[in-house]
Biotite code that builds the C-alpha atoms (Angstrom):
import biotite.structure as struc

atoms = struc.array([
    struc.Atom([-4.181, 24.506, -0.065], chain_id="A", res_id=1, res_name="MET", atom_name="CA", element="C"),
    struc.Atom([-7.354, 25.835, 1.602], chain_id="A", res_id=2, res_name="LEU", atom_name="CA", element="C"),
    struc.Atom([-9.586, 27.416, -0.958], chain_id="A", res_id=3, res_name="ILE", atom_name="CA", element="C"),
    struc.Atom([-13.317, 28.191, -0.707], chain_id="A", res_id=4, res_name="ASP", atom_name="CA", element="C"),
    struc.Atom([-13.670, 26.735, 2.818], chain_id="A", res_id=5, res_name="LYS", atom_name="CA", element="C"),
    struc.Atom([-15.372, 28.414, 5.711], chain_id="A", res_id=6, res_name="ALA", atom_name="CA", element="C"),
    struc.Atom([-12.818, 29.934, 8.079], chain_id="A", res_id=7, res_name="MET", atom_name="CA", element="C"),
    struc.Atom([-12.818, 30.672, 11.763], chain_id="A", res_id=8, res_name="THR", atom_name="CA", element="C"),
    struc.Atom([-10.329, 31.863, 14.324], chain_id="A", res_id=9, res_name="THR", atom_name="CA", element="C"),
    struc.Atom([-9.024, 30.131, 17.385], chain_id="A", res_id=10, res_name="ILE", atom_name="CA", element="C"),
    struc.Atom([-7.126, 31.536, 20.317], chain_id="A", res_id=11, res_name="LYS", atom_name="CA", element="C"),
    struc.Atom([-3.816, 29.857, 20.959], chain_id="A", res_id=12, res_name="ILE", atom_name="CA", element="C"),
    struc.Atom([-0.889, 30.760, 23.130], chain_id="A", res_id=13, res_name="THR", atom_name="CA", element="C"),
    struc.Atom([2.023, 32.626, 21.561], chain_id="A", res_id=14, res_name="THR", atom_name="CA", element="C"),
    struc.Atom([4.163, 29.671, 22.460], chain_id="A", res_id=15, res_name="GLU", atom_name="CA", element="C"),
    struc.Atom([1.924, 27.340, 20.425], chain_id="A", res_id=16, res_name="LEU", atom_name="CA", element="C"),
    struc.Atom([1.806, 29.778, 17.543], chain_id="A", res_id=17, res_name="ARG", atom_name="CA", element="C"),
    struc.Atom([5.613, 29.853, 17.525], chain_id="A", res_id=18, res_name="ASP", atom_name="CA", element="C"),
    struc.Atom([5.719, 26.035, 17.611], chain_id="A", res_id=19, res_name="ARG", atom_name="CA", element="C"),
    struc.Atom([3.272, 25.898, 14.696], chain_id="A", res_id=20, res_name="LEU", atom_name="CA", element="C"),
    struc.Atom([5.486, 28.284, 12.764], chain_id="A", res_id=21, res_name="SER", atom_name="CA", element="C"),
    struc.Atom([8.496, 26.009, 13.259], chain_id="A", res_id=22, res_name="ARG", atom_name="CA", element="C"),
    struc.Atom([6.429, 23.051, 12.094], chain_id="A", res_id=23, res_name="VAL", atom_name="CA", element="C"),
    struc.Atom([5.304, 25.073, 9.090], chain_id="A", res_id=24, res_name="ALA", atom_name="CA", element="C"),
    struc.Atom([8.887, 25.771, 8.207], chain_id="A", res_id=25, res_name="ALA", atom_name="CA", element="C"),
    struc.Atom([9.676, 22.044, 8.447], chain_id="A", res_id=26, res_name="ALA", atom_name="CA", element="C"),
    struc.Atom([6.780, 21.389, 6.008], chain_id="A", res_id=27, res_name="TYR", atom_name="CA", element="C"),
    struc.Atom([8.512, 23.591, 3.521], chain_id="A", res_id=28, res_name="GLY", atom_name="CA", element="C"),
    struc.Atom([6.855, 26.919, 4.378], chain_id="A", res_id=29, res_name="GLY", atom_name="CA", element="C"),
    struc.Atom([3.269, 25.733, 4.840], chain_id="A", res_id=30, res_name="ALA", atom_name="CA", element="C"),
    struc.Atom([0.744, 28.448, 5.729], chain_id="A", res_id=31, res_name="THR", atom_name="CA", element="C"),
    struc.Atom([-0.546, 28.787, 9.234], chain_id="A", res_id=32, res_name="PRO", atom_name="CA", element="C"),
    struc.Atom([-3.823, 27.294, 8.044], chain_id="A", res_id=33, res_name="ALA", atom_name="CA", element="C"),
    struc.Atom([-2.218, 24.346, 6.276], chain_id="A", res_id=34, res_name="GLU", atom_name="CA", element="C"),
    struc.Atom([0.012, 23.368, 9.155], chain_id="A", res_id=35, res_name="THR", atom_name="CA", element="C"),
    struc.Atom([-2.772, 22.179, 11.597], chain_id="A", res_id=36, res_name="PRO", atom_name="CA", element="C"),
    struc.Atom([-4.461, 20.478, 8.667], chain_id="A", res_id=37, res_name="GLN", atom_name="CA", element="C"),
    struc.Atom([-1.290, 18.541, 7.884], chain_id="A", res_id=38, res_name="ARG", atom_name="CA", element="C"),
    struc.Atom([-0.863, 17.639, 11.583], chain_id="A", res_id=39, res_name="LEU", atom_name="CA", element="C"),
    struc.Atom([-4.467, 16.307, 11.749], chain_id="A", res_id=40, res_name="VAL", atom_name="CA", element="C"),
    struc.Atom([-3.970, 14.419, 8.458], chain_id="A", res_id=41, res_name="ASP", atom_name="CA", element="C"),
    struc.Atom([-0.812, 12.809, 9.844], chain_id="A", res_id=42, res_name="GLU", atom_name="CA", element="C"),
    struc.Atom([-2.653, 11.904, 13.036], chain_id="A", res_id=43, res_name="HIS", atom_name="CA", element="C"),
    struc.Atom([-5.439, 10.272, 11.054], chain_id="A", res_id=44, res_name="ASP", atom_name="CA", element="C"),
    struc.Atom([-2.877, 8.299, 8.943], chain_id="A", res_id=45, res_name="ALA", atom_name="CA", element="C"),
    struc.Atom([-1.149, 7.078, 12.094], chain_id="A", res_id=46, res_name="HIS", atom_name="CA", element="C"),
    struc.Atom([-4.535, 5.982, 13.505], chain_id="A", res_id=47, res_name="ALA", atom_name="CA", element="C"),
    struc.Atom([-5.229, 3.952, 10.363], chain_id="A", res_id=48, res_name="VAL", atom_name="CA", element="C"),
    struc.Atom([-1.842, 2.262, 10.541], chain_id="A", res_id=49, res_name="LEU", atom_name="CA", element="C"),
    struc.Atom([-2.363, 1.485, 14.255], chain_id="A", res_id=50, res_name="ALA", atom_name="CA", element="C"),
    struc.Atom([-5.733, -0.132, 13.383], chain_id="A", res_id=51, res_name="ALA", atom_name="CA", element="C"),
    struc.Atom([-4.027, -2.306, 10.764], chain_id="A", res_id=52, res_name="TYR", atom_name="CA", element="C"),
    struc.Atom([-1.403, -3.333, 13.423], chain_id="A", res_id=53, res_name="GLU", atom_name="CA", element="C"),
    struc.Atom([-4.195, -4.338, 15.799], chain_id="A", res_id=54, res_name="ARG", atom_name="CA", element="C"),
    struc.Atom([-5.937, -6.288, 13.006], chain_id="A", res_id=55, res_name="LEU", atom_name="CA", element="C"),
    struc.Atom([-2.661, -8.124, 12.238], chain_id="A", res_id=56, res_name="ARG", atom_name="CA", element="C"),
    struc.Atom([-2.543, -9.142, 15.915], chain_id="A", res_id=57, res_name="GLY", atom_name="CA", element="C"),
    struc.Atom([-5.546, -11.365, 15.330], chain_id="A", res_id=58, res_name="ASP", atom_name="CA", element="C"),
    struc.Atom([-4.542, -14.108, 12.845], chain_id="A", res_id=59, res_name="GLU", atom_name="CA", element="C"),
    struc.Atom([-8.097, -15.097, 12.003], chain_id="A", res_id=60, res_name="GLN", atom_name="CA", element="C"),
    struc.Atom([-9.349, -11.548, 11.473], chain_id="A", res_id=61, res_name="GLU", atom_name="CA", element="C"),
    struc.Atom([-6.214, -10.701, 9.468], chain_id="A", res_id=62, res_name="TRP", atom_name="CA", element="C"),
    struc.Atom([-6.732, -13.697, 7.210], chain_id="A", res_id=63, res_name="ALA", atom_name="CA", element="C"),
    struc.Atom([-10.368, -12.780, 6.735], chain_id="A", res_id=64, res_name="SER", atom_name="CA", element="C"),
    struc.Atom([-9.359, -9.215, 5.809], chain_id="A", res_id=65, res_name="TYR", atom_name="CA", element="C"),
    struc.Atom([-6.777, -10.431, 3.389], chain_id="A", res_id=66, res_name="ARG", atom_name="CA", element="C"),
    struc.Atom([-9.265, -12.716, 1.671], chain_id="A", res_id=67, res_name="GLU", atom_name="CA", element="C"),
    struc.Atom([-11.760, -9.823, 1.404], chain_id="A", res_id=68, res_name="GLU", atom_name="CA", element="C"),
    struc.Atom([-9.058, -7.606, -0.132], chain_id="A", res_id=69, res_name="VAL", atom_name="CA", element="C"),
    struc.Atom([-8.156, -10.336, -2.646], chain_id="A", res_id=70, res_name="ARG", atom_name="CA", element="C"),
    struc.Atom([-11.793, -10.620, -3.694], chain_id="A", res_id=71, res_name="LEU", atom_name="CA", element="C"),
    struc.Atom([-12.265, -6.867, -3.926], chain_id="A", res_id=72, res_name="THR", atom_name="CA", element="C"),
    struc.Atom([-9.074, -6.435, -5.860], chain_id="A", res_id=73, res_name="ASP", atom_name="CA", element="C"),
    struc.Atom([-10.011, -9.173, -8.245], chain_id="A", res_id=74, res_name="ASN", atom_name="CA", element="C"),
    struc.Atom([-13.420, -7.597, -8.847], chain_id="A", res_id=75, res_name="ALA", atom_name="CA", element="C"),
    struc.Atom([-11.926, -4.143, -9.270], chain_id="A", res_id=76, res_name="ALA", atom_name="CA", element="C"),
    struc.Atom([-9.421, -5.463, -11.784], chain_id="A", res_id=77, res_name="GLY", atom_name="CA", element="C"),
    struc.Atom([-12.023, -7.198, -13.966], chain_id="A", res_id=78, res_name="ASP", atom_name="CA", element="C"),
    struc.Atom([-12.100, -4.313, -16.430], chain_id="A", res_id=79, res_name="TRP", atom_name="CA", element="C"),
    struc.Atom([-8.354, -4.488, -16.823], chain_id="A", res_id=80, res_name="LEU", atom_name="CA", element="C"),
    struc.Atom([-8.377, -8.200, -17.591], chain_id="A", res_id=81, res_name="ARG", atom_name="CA", element="C"),
    struc.Atom([-11.076, -7.598, -20.209], chain_id="A", res_id=82, res_name="ARG", atom_name="CA", element="C"),
    struc.Atom([-9.055, -4.830, -21.831], chain_id="A", res_id=83, res_name="MET", atom_name="CA", element="C"),
    struc.Atom([-5.916, -6.981, -21.990], chain_id="A", res_id=84, res_name="ILE", atom_name="CA", element="C"),
    struc.Atom([-7.805, -9.841, -23.615], chain_id="A", res_id=85, res_name="SER", atom_name="CA", element="C"),
    struc.Atom([-9.109, -7.605, -26.458], chain_id="A", res_id=86, res_name="LEU", atom_name="CA", element="C"),
])
């Protein structure tokens, strides 16, 4: 939902407007403003997943990443371990 955000207008072809309307319907009736936002969000999510796939392609970098995640997750979970031990 877009609330309290600066708005602008863009010129698009009627064909693209109609295509966006069909996509909005597929999103369960998203508004014309929400539809491009969802499309951009999906694009960004796909880009992140593609970056992970590239990282997995380099065994050494992937192992380094996994170790860093393990250390970060352990540090982030310290509060939980303290709560459980009380």
